[in-house]
C-alpha positions as a Markdown table, in Angstrom:
| # | Residue | x | y | z |
|---|---|---|---|---|
| 1 | Met | 38.4 | -7.1 | -2.8 |
| 2 | Lys | 36.3 | -4.2 | -2.2 |
| 3 | Ile | 33.4 | -2.9 | -3.9 |
| 4 | Lys | 33.1 | 0.9 | -3.7 |
| 5 | Ser | 30.4 | 3.1 | -5.6 |
| 6 | Gly | 32.9 | 6.3 | -6.6 |
| 7 | Asp | 32.6 | 9.3 | -4.2 |
| 8 | Arg | 29.3 | 8.3 | -2.7 |
| 9 | Ser | 30.8 | 4.9 | -1.1 |
| 10 | Ser | 33.9 | 7.4 | 0.4 |
| 11 | Arg | 31.4 | 9.5 | 2.1 |
| 12 | Ser | 29.9 | 7.1 | 3.4 |
| 13 | Glu | 32.8 | 5.3 | 5.1 |
| 14 | Ser | 34.2 | 8.8 | 6.2 |
| 15 | Asn | 30.6 | 9.6 | 8.0 |
| 16 | Asp | 30.8 | 6.2 | 9.5 |
| 17 | Gln | 34.1 | 6.9 | 10.9 |
| 18 | Asp | 33.0 | 10.1 | 12.6 |
| 19 | Asn | 30.1 | 8.4 | 14.4 |
| 20 | Asp | 32.4 | 6.2 | 15.5 |
| 21 | Gln | 31.1 | 3.1 | 13.6 |
| 22 | Ser | 33.3 | 0.4 | 12.3 |
| 23 | Ser | 31.3 | -0.2 | 9.1 |
| 24 | Val | 32.6 | -2.5 | 6.5 |
| 25 | Glu | 31.6 | -3.2 | 2.9 |
| 26 | Leu | 32.7 | -6.0 | 0.5 |
| 27 | Phe | 32.3 | -8.3 | -1.8 |
| 28 | Ile | 34.7 | -10.8 | -0.9 |
| 29 | Cys | 36.4 | -13.5 | -3.2 |
| 30 | Pro | 37.2 | -16.6 | -1.7 |
| 31 | Glu | 40.8 | -16.2 | -2.7 |
| 32 | Asp | 41.1 | -12.9 | -0.5 |
| 33 | Lys | 42.0 | -14.4 | 2.9 |
| 34 | Asn | 43.0 | -11.1 | 5.1 |
| 35 | Ser | 39.5 | -9.9 | 4.2 |
| 36 | Leu | 37.7 | -13.4 | 5.0 |
| 37 | Ser | 39.5 | -13.3 | 8.2 |
| 38 | Gln | 38.5 | -10.4 | 9.9 |
| 39 | Trp | 35.1 | -12.3 | 10.4 |
| 40 | Asp | 35.7 | -16.1 | 10.4 |
| 41 | His | 37.0 | -16.3 | 14.3 |
| 42 | Pro | 34.9 | -16.3 | 17.4 |
| 43 | Ser | 34.5 | -12.4 | 18.6 |
| 44 | Ser | 34.2 | -11.3 | 15.0 |
| 45 | Arg | 31.2 | -8.7 | 14.6 |
| 46 | Leu | 29.4 | -11.4 | 13.0 |
| 47 | Asn | 29.4 | -13.7 | 16.3 |
| 48 | Gln | 28.5 | -10.7 | 18.0 |
| 49 | Leu | 25.8 | -9.5 | 16.3 |
| 50 | Ser | 24.6 | -13.3 | 16.2 |
| 51 | Leu | 24.2 | -13.3 | 20.1 |
| 52 | Ser | 22.6 | -10.2 | 20.7 |
| 53 | Ala | 20.1 | -10.0 | 17.6 |
| 54 | Asp | 17.5 | -12.9 | 19.0 |
| 55 | Pro | 17.3 | -14.8 | 15.8 |
| 56 | Ile | 15.4 | -18.2 | 15.6 |
| 57 | Asp | 18.1 | -20.2 | 15.2 |
| 58 | Pro | 21.0 | -18.3 | 16.9 |
| 59 | Phe | 24.1 | -21.2 | 16.5 |
| 60 | Cys | 23.1 | -21.4 | 13.2 |
| 61 | Val | 23.5 | -17.4 | 12.6 |
| 62 | Ser | 26.8 | -17.7 | 13.9 |
| 63 | Thr | 30.4 | -18.1 | 11.7 |
| 64 | His | 30.6 | -21.6 | 13.5 |
| 65 | Trp | 27.8 | -22.9 | 10.8 |
| 66 | Asn | 28.1 | -20.5 | 8.0 |
| 67 | Phe | 31.7 | -20.5 | 7.1 |
| 68 | Ser | 31.8 | -23.9 | 7.6 |
| 69 | Phe | 29.3 | -24.3 | 5.1 |
| 70 | Gln | 31.2 | -22.0 | 2.3 |
| 71 | Glu | 34.3 | -23.9 | 3.0 |
| 72 | Ala | 32.9 | -27.5 | 2.2 |
| 73 | Phe | 29.9 | -26.6 | 0.1 |
| 74 | Ser | 30.8 | -24.0 | -1.8 |
| 75 | Pro | 34.1 | -22.7 | -1.6 |
| 76 | Asn | 34.3 | -20.5 | -4.6 |
| 77 | Arg | 31.4 | -18.1 | -4.0 |
| 78 | Lys | 32.2 | -14.4 | -3.3 |
| 79 | Leu | 30.5 | -13.2 | 0.1 |
| 80 | Leu | 28.4 | -9.7 | 0.6 |
| 81 | Ile | 28.7 | -8.7 | 4.2 |
| 82 | Arg | 28.4 | -5.0 | 5.3 |
| 83 | Ser | 28.5 | -4.2 | 9.3 |
| 84 | Asn | 27.8 | -1.2 | 11.5 |
| 85 | Ser | 27.8 | -0.4 | 15.4 |
| 86 | Asp | 24.8 | -2.4 | 16.0 |
| 87 | Ser | 23.7 | -4.8 | 12.8 |
| 88 | Ala | 24.9 | -7.1 | 9.7 |
| 89 | Ile | 23.9 | -8.4 | 6.8 |
| 90 | Ala | 25.9 | -11.5 | 5.4 |
| 91 | Phe | 24.8 | -12.5 | 2.0 |
| 92 | Ala | 27.0 | -15.1 | -0.8 |
| 93 | Glu | 26.6 | -14.8 | -4.5 |
| 94 | Asn | 25.2 | -18.0 | -5.7 |
| 95 | Val | 25.6 | -18.3 | -9.8 |
| 96 | Phe | 23.6 | -20.9 | -12.0 |
| 97 | Glu | 24.6 | -22.1 | -14.9 |
| 98 | Asn | 22.0 | -20.3 | -16.7 |
| 99 | Gly | 23.5 | -17.2 | -15.6 |
| 100 | Glu | 21.2 | -16.2 | -12.9 |
| 101 | Val | 22.4 | -15.0 | -9.8 |
| 102 | Ile | 20.9 | -15.1 | -6.6 |
| 103 | Leu | 21.9 | -13.2 | -3.1 |
| 104 | Thr | 21.5 | -16.1 | -0.2 |
| 105 | Pro | 22.1 | -16.4 | 2.9 |
| 106 | Ile | 25.9 | -18.1 | 3.3 |
| 107 | Glu | 23.8 | -21.3 | 4.2 |
| 108 | Ala | 22.1 | -21.8 | 1.0 |
| 109 | Tyr | 20.9 | -25.4 | 1.9 |
| 110 | Trp | 18.6 | -26.3 | 5.1 |
| 111 | Leu | 18.2 | -22.0 | 5.0 |
| 112 | Phe | 18.5 | -22.3 | 8.8 |
| 113 | Ala | 20.6 | -18.9 | 9.2 |
| 114 | Asn | 18.8 | -15.2 | 9.2 |
| 115 | Pro | 21.5 | -13.2 | 7.0 |
| 116 | Leu | 19.9 | -10.0 | 8.5 |
| 117 | Leu | 21.6 | -9.4 | 12.0 |
| 118 | Gly | 20.3 | -6.6 | 14.5 |
| 119 | Ser | 17.8 | -4.2 | 15.0 |
| 120 | Asn | 18.6 | -2.2 | 11.8 |
| 121 | Ala | 19.8 | -4.7 | 9.8 |
| 122 | Val | 17.0 | -3.7 | 7.2 |
| 123 | Glu | 18.1 | -0.2 | 6.7 |
| 124 | Leu | 21.7 | -1.7 | 6.4 |
| 125 | Leu | 20.4 | -4.1 | 3.1 |
| 126 | Ala | 18.2 | -0.6 | 1.9 |
| 127 | Glu | 21.6 | 1.2 | 2.0 |
| 128 | Ser | 23.4 | -1.6 | 0.4 |
| 129 | Ile | 21.2 | -2.0 | -2.6 |
| 130 | Glu | 22.1 | 0.9 | -4.7 |
| 131 | Glu | 25.8 | -0.6 | -4.5 |
| 132 | Ile | 24.6 | -4.2 | -5.5 |
| 133 | Glu | 22.7 | -2.8 | -8.4 |
| 134 | Asp | 25.8 | -0.9 | -9.3 |
| 135 | His | 27.8 | -4.0 | -9.0 |
| 136 | Tyr | 25.1 | -5.9 | -11.4 |
| 137 | Gln | 25.0 | -3.1 | -13.6 |
| 138 | Gly | 21.6 | -1.8 | -13.2 |
| 139 | Glu | 19.7 | -5.2 | -12.2 |
| 140 | Ile | 19.1 | -6.2 | -8.7 |
| 141 | Pro | 19.3 | -9.7 | -8.3 |
| 142 | Arg | 16.6 | -11.8 | -6.0 |
| 143 | Ile | 17.8 | -11.9 | -2.9 |
| 144 | Leu | 16.2 | -14.7 | -0.4 |
| 145 | Ile | 16.1 | -14.0 | 3.2 |
| 146 | Ser | 15.5 | -16.8 | 5.5 |
| 147 | Gly | 15.5 | -17.4 | 9.1 |
| 148 | Leu | 12.4 | -15.3 | 9.7 |
| 149 | Lys | 9.8 | -15.8 | 12.1 |
| 150 | Tyr | 6.2 | -16.8 | 11.4 |
| 151 | Glu | 4.6 | -14.8 | 14.0 |
| 152 | Lys | 5.9 | -11.6 | 15.2 |
| 153 | Asp | 9.2 | -10.9 | 13.4 |
| 154 | Pro | 10.6 | -7.9 | 13.7 |
| 155 | Phe | 12.1 | -8.0 | 9.8 |
| 156 | Lys | 8.6 | -9.0 | 7.9 |
| 157 | Ser | 6.9 | -5.8 | 8.2 |
| 158 | Lys | 10.1 | -3.6 | 7.6 |
| 159 | Leu | 11.3 | -5.5 | 4.8 |
| 160 | Gln | 7.8 | -5.1 | 3.4 |
| 161 | Gln | 7.4 | -1.2 | 4.1 |
| 162 | Met | 11.5 | -0.1 | 3.1 |
| 163 | Phe | 11.3 | -1.9 | -0.2 |
| 164 | Gly | 7.4 | -1.8 | -1.2 |
| 165 | Gly | 7.3 | -0.6 | -4.4 |
| 166 | Lys | 10.6 | -1.4 | -6.1 |
| 167 | Phe | 10.2 | -5.1 | -5.0 |
| 168 | Gly | 8.0 | -7.7 | -4.5 |
| 169 | Phe | 8.1 | -9.8 | -1.3 |
| 170 | Ser | 7.6 | -13.8 | -2.4 |
| 171 | Phe | 7.2 | -16.6 | 0.1 |
| 172 | Phe | 9.5 | -19.0 | -0.6 |
| 173 | Arg | 9.6 | -21.7 | 2.0 |
| 174 | Gln | 9.2 | -23.0 | 5.9 |
| 175 | Glu | 10.0 | -24.9 | 8.4 |
| 176 | Glu | 8.4 | -26.1 | 11.4 |
| 177 | Leu | 11.5 | -26.3 | 14.4 |
| 178 | Cys | 11.4 | -27.7 | 17.9 |
| 179 | Ser | 13.2 | -27.2 | 21.0 |
| 180 | Ala | 13.0 | -27.6 | 24.5 |
| 181 | Ser | 13.5 | -25.9 | 27.6 |
| 182 | Leu | 15.8 | -26.8 | 30.3 |
| 183 | Glu | 14.9 | -24.2 | 32.8 |
| 184 | Gly | 14.6 | -26.4 | 36.5 |
| 185 | Gly | 17.8 | -28.3 | 35.0 |
| 186 | Phe | 17.4 | -32.2 | 34.7 |
| 187 | Asp | 14.9 | -32.4 | 36.6 |
| 188 | Gly | 12.6 | -29.7 | 35.3 |
| 189 | Phe | 13.5 | -31.2 | 31.9 |
| 190 | Leu | 11.6 | -35.3 | 32.8 |
| 191 | Ser | 9.2 | -33.4 | 34.7 |
| 192 | Arg | 8.1 | -31.8 | 31.0 |
| 193 | Arg | 7.9 | -35.2 | 29.3 |
| 194 | Ser | 5.2 | -38.0 | 29.8 |
| 195 | Thr | 4.5 | -40.5 | 32.4 |
| 196 | Ser | 5.0 | -43.4 | 30.2 |
| 197 | Tyr | 8.3 | -41.8 | 28.4 |
| 198 | Arg | 10.2 | -41.7 | 31.6 |
| 199 | Arg | 9.4 | -44.8 | 33.1 |
| 200 | Ser | 10.4 | -46.1 | 29.5 |
| 201 | Leu | 13.7 | -43.9 | 30.2 |
| 202 | Arg | 14.4 | -45.5 | 33.4 |
| 203 | Lys | 14.2 | -48.9 | 31.8 |
| 204 | Gln | 16.6 | -48.0 | 29.2 |
| 205 | Val | 19.3 | -46.9 | 31.7 |
| 206 | Asn | 18.8 | -49.5 | 33.9 |
| 207 | Arg | 19.8 | -51.8 | 30.8 |
| 208 | Ser | 22.4 | -49.2 | 29.6 |
| 209 | Gln | 24.3 | -50.4 | 33.5 |
| 210 | Lys | 24.0 | -53.6 | 33.0 |
| 211 | His | 25.7 | -54.1 | 29.4 |
| 212 | Gly | 28.4 | -51.4 | 31.0 |
| 213 | Phe | 27.9 | -48.7 | 29.1 |
| 214 | Thr | 29.9 | -45.4 | 29.7 |
| 215 | Phe | 30.2 | -41.8 | 28.3 |
| 216 | Glu | 33.0 | -39.8 | 27.5 |
| 217 | Arg | 32.4 | -35.8 | 27.4 |
| 218 | His | 34.9 | -33.7 | 24.9 |
| 219 | Ile | 34.8 | -30.0 | 24.6 |
| 220 | Pro | 37.9 | -30.0 | 22.0 |
| 221 | Ile | 40.3 | -26.7 | 22.5 |
| 222 | Thr | 42.5 | -27.0 | 19.5 |
| 223 | Glu | 42.4 | -28.5 | 16.3 |
| 224 | Ala | 44.4 | -31.3 | 16.9 |
| 225 | Glu | 41.8 | -32.3 | 19.3 |
| 226 | Ala | 38.9 | -31.6 | 17.2 |
| 227 | Leu | 40.5 | -33.7 | 14.6 |
| 228 | Ala | 41.6 | -36.3 | 16.7 |
| 229 | Val | 37.5 | -36.7 | 18.4 |
| 230 | Tyr | 36.2 | -36.1 | 14.8 |
| 231 | Glu | 37.8 | -39.2 | 13.8 |
| 232 | Arg | 36.2 | -41.4 | 16.1 |
| 233 | Met | 33.0 | -40.2 | 15.3 |
| 234 | Ile | 33.4 | -41.0 | 11.8 |
| 235 | Ala | 34.3 | -44.4 | 13.0 |
| 236 | Val | 31.1 | -44.9 | 14.7 |
| 237 | Glu | 29.3 | -42.8 | 11.8 |
| 238 | Leu | 30.8 | -45.8 | 9.5 |
| 239 | Ala | 29.7 | -48.6 | 11.2 |
| 240 | Ser | 26.0 | -47.1 | 11.7 |
| 241 | Trp | 22.8 | -47.5 | 9.2 |
| 242 | Lys | 23.6 | -44.0 | 7.9 |
| 243 | Gly | 27.6 | -44.9 | 6.8 |
| 244 | Ile | 26.3 | -48.2 | 5.7 |
| 245 | Gly | 23.9 | -46.8 | 3.3 |
| 246 | Gln | 26.5 | -43.9 | 2.4 |
| 247 | Cys | 24.0 | -41.2 | 2.9 |
| 248 | Gly | 25.6 | -39.9 | 6.6 |
| 249 | Met | 28.3 | -37.1 | 7.6 |
| 250 | Ala | 31.2 | -39.7 | 6.7 |
| 251 | Glu | 29.7 | -39.0 | 2.9 |
| 252 | His | 31.4 | -35.8 | 1.0 |
| 253 | Pro | 30.4 | -33.2 | 1.3 |
| 254 | Ala | 28.9 | -33.2 | 4.7 |
| 255 | Lys | 32.6 | -34.9 | 6.3 |
| 256 | Glu | 34.2 | -31.4 | 5.2 |
| 257 | Phe | 31.0 | -29.4 | 6.8 |
| 258 | Tyr | 31.1 | -30.8 | 10.5 |
| 259 | Leu | 34.9 | -31.2 | 10.9 |
| 260 | Ala | 35.3 | -27.5 | 9.8 |
| 261 | Met | 32.4 | -26.5 | 12.3 |
| 262 | Ile | 33.8 | -28.8 | 15.0 |
| 263 | Thr | 37.3 | -26.9 | 14.2 |
| 264 | Arg | 35.9 | -23.7 | 14.5 |
| 265 | Leu | 34.4 | -24.1 | 17.6 |
| 266 | Ala | 37.6 | -25.5 | 19.5 |
| 267 | Gln | 38.6 | -21.9 | 19.0 |
| 268 | Asp | 36.3 | -21.0 | 21.6 |
| 269 | Gln | 35.3 | -24.0 | 23.3 |
| 270 | Lys | 31.6 | -24.4 | 22.4 |
| 271 | Ala | 31.7 | -28.1 | 20.7 |
| 272 | Arg | 29.6 | -30.7 | 23.4 |
| 273 | Ile | 30.8 | -33.7 | 22.3 |
| 274 | Ile | 29.8 | -37.3 | 23.9 |
| 275 | Leu | 31.0 | -40.9 | 23.0 |
| 276 | Ala | 29.1 | -44.2 | 24.1 |
| 277 | Arg | 31.8 | -46.9 | 25.0 |
| 278 | His | 31.3 | -50.4 | 25.5 |
| 279 | Glu | 34.3 | -52.5 | 27.0 |
| 280 | Gly | 37.0 | -50.0 | 25.2 |
| 281 | Lys | 35.1 | -49.4 | 22.1 |
| 282 | Asp | 33.2 | -46.3 | 20.5 |
| 283 | Ile | 29.5 | -47.5 | 20.1 |
| 284 | Gly | 28.3 | -43.9 | 19.7 |
| 285 | Phe | 28.2 | -40.0 | 19.6 |
| 286 | Ile | 26.1 | -37.3 | 19.7 |
| 287 | Phe | 27.7 | -33.6 | 18.6 |
| 288 | Gly | 26.3 | -30.0 | 19.2 |
| 289 | Gly | 27.2 | -26.2 | 20.1 |
| 290 | Leu | 26.5 | -23.7 | 22.2 |
| 291 | Ala | 25.5 | -20.2 | 21.2 |
| 292 | Glu | 25.6 | -18.8 | 25.0 |
| 293 | Asn | 22.8 | -21.0 | 26.9 |
| 294 | His | 21.4 | -22.2 | 23.6 |
| 295 | Tyr | 22.6 | -25.6 | 22.6 |
| 296 | Arg | 22.2 | -26.6 | 18.8 |
| 297 | Gly | 22.2 | -30.3 | 17.9 |
| 298 | Gln | 23.9 | -31.7 | 15.1 |
| 299 | Gln | 24.6 | -34.9 | 14.4 |
| 300 | Phe | 24.3 | -38.2 | 16.3 |
| 301 | Ser | 24.8 | -42.4 | 15.3 |
| 302 | Phe | 25.8 | -45.5 | 16.5 |
| 303 | Asp | 27.2 | -48.8 | 15.7 |
| 304 | Gln | 24.4 | -50.7 | 13.9 |
| 305 | Glu | 25.3 | -53.7 | 16.2 |
| 306 | Trp | 24.0 | -51.7 | 19.0 |
| 307 | Ala | 20.5 | -50.9 | 17.8 |
| 308 | Ser | 18.5 | -52.6 | 20.1 |
| 309 | Ser | 19.6 | -50.9 | 22.8 |
| 310 | Ser | 18.8 | -47.4 | 22.8 |
| 311 | Val | 22.1 | -45.7 | 22.5 |
| 312 | Gly | 20.3 | -42.8 | 20.4 |
| 313 | Asn | 18.3 | -42.0 | 23.7 |
| 314 | Leu | 21.3 | -42.7 | 26.3 |
| 315 | Met | 23.3 | -39.9 | 24.5 |
| 316 | Gln | 20.4 | -37.3 | 24.3 |
| 317 | Leu | 19.8 | -38.1 | 28.2 |
| 318 | Glu | 23.9 | -37.7 | 28.6 |
| 319 | Gln | 24.1 | -34.7 | 26.7 |
| 320 | Ile | 20.9 | -32.9 | 28.7 |
| 321 | Gln | 22.4 | -34.0 | 31.6 |
| 322 | Trp | 25.8 | -32.0 | 30.8 |
| 323 | Leu | 23.7 | -29.3 | 29.4 |
| 324 | Cys | 22.0 | -28.6 | 32.7 |
| 325 | Glu | 25.1 | -29.2 | 34.7 |
| 326 | Glu | 26.6 | -26.2 | 32.7 |
| 327 | Gly | 23.5 | -24.0 | 33.3 |
| 328 | Val | 21.8 | -24.1 | 29.5 |
| 329 | Thr | 18.6 | -23.4 | 29.4 |
| 330 | His | 17.5 | -24.2 | 25.7 |
| 331 | Tyr | 18.1 | -27.6 | 23.6 |
| 332 | Asp | 17.4 | -27.2 | 19.9 |
| 333 | Leu | 16.9 | -30.0 | 17.8 |
| 334 | Gly | 16.4 | -28.2 | 14.4 |
| 335 | Pro | 13.4 | -29.8 | 12.1 |
| 336 | Ile | 10.7 | -31.5 | 13.5 |
| 337 | Met | 11.4 | -35.7 | 13.0 |
| 338 | Asp | 9.3 | -38.2 | 14.4 |
| 339 | Tyr | 11.6 | -39.1 | 17.0 |
| 340 | Lys | 11.9 | -35.5 | 18.4 |
| 341 | His | 8.5 | -35.4 | 19.8 |
| 342 | His | 9.5 | -37.0 | 23.4 |
| 343 | Trp | 12.3 | -35.0 | 23.5 |
| 344 | Thr | 10.9 | -31.8 | 23.0 |
| 345 | Glu | 7.8 | -29.6 | 23.8 |
| 346 | Gln | 8.8 | -26.3 | 22.2 |
| 347 | Arg | 7.8 | -25.6 | 18.1 |
| 348 | Ala | 8.6 | -22.7 | 16.0 |
| 349 | Ile | 8.3 | -21.8 | 11.9 |
| 350 | Ser | 10.9 | -20.6 | 10.4 |
| 351 | Glu | 10.5 | -19.0 | 7.3 |
| 352 | Ser | 12.2 | -17.6 | 3.8 |
| 353 | Trp | 11.2 | -15.0 | 1.5 |
| 354 | Phe | 12.5 | -13.8 | -1.5 |
| 355 | Leu | 12.7 | -9.7 | -2.7 |
| 356 | Val | 12.4 | -9.7 | -6.0 |
| 357 | Gln | 13.1 | -6.3 | -8.2 |
| 358 | Leu | 9.5 | -5.2 | -9.9 |
């Protein structure tokens, strides 16, 4: 469904075509599968821009992340997506019980994604404000923009400059993220870990060899392969402390979210999954996805029976070694947690801000 603002919108589309720009303005209803399909594939404009826009979390800007969230968590929301030759904006309409509407990034829970893609995305949002105002009959909803860098973010000052006067710029929250460099390959990664931790890892590897652990690498390339490996992952998850406590990815809607993500990743062979095995049985898995040379970890889990055998650490090591073999240079583990301190040495702060009509 295309929401236009009379002749002005038509002139805008014509000008874009004259300038050889592929501009699209949409309030997409979930049932409008044809409109959504132009964005929901690996080489779509959104995914092309996500790789060139230098976001703080490149994977979570992709449709692998955002459209999987939409599909599993909030399938009935309308999407507001607009692109031109070098930039895009991607928001979702969130309607609350009290009638309030907020435009948020498509993934609106963890707020890892930046809905502004490309150097002129703020200008593109500003150009869209009149149409948004028309759509909401003169009242512009609050607009939440996440994935902004705490330091030296190119969008922050531009947002304040372009929207100042008519909008307030209100801080919402921030998240500390952690990652590791894979420069120098596997040996380079290990050189940035402490001496005591490297010693501990060697002992864990030696114990795993005595146990007879093996590790399978999987890159699903079809929907059937994605489903098959995912079912094995869920079986492990159900035997883990998260599965036993019913608080992991085997629960709804997380189960649907990660299945949708792995299925999308299979389209361009970007999933990286390792299954740990012992005597023919799956006892652990680790899973993440690639955005060019940037790996973003998603989930890992192991059978509670092997909780004292360092299976989690061993799978991290196996994943890092695999990624180094492929020339991946960045190992992103998302929000900082205690166990991640040993694996990462880089920190970044991601911020979320509201644009509020004054």
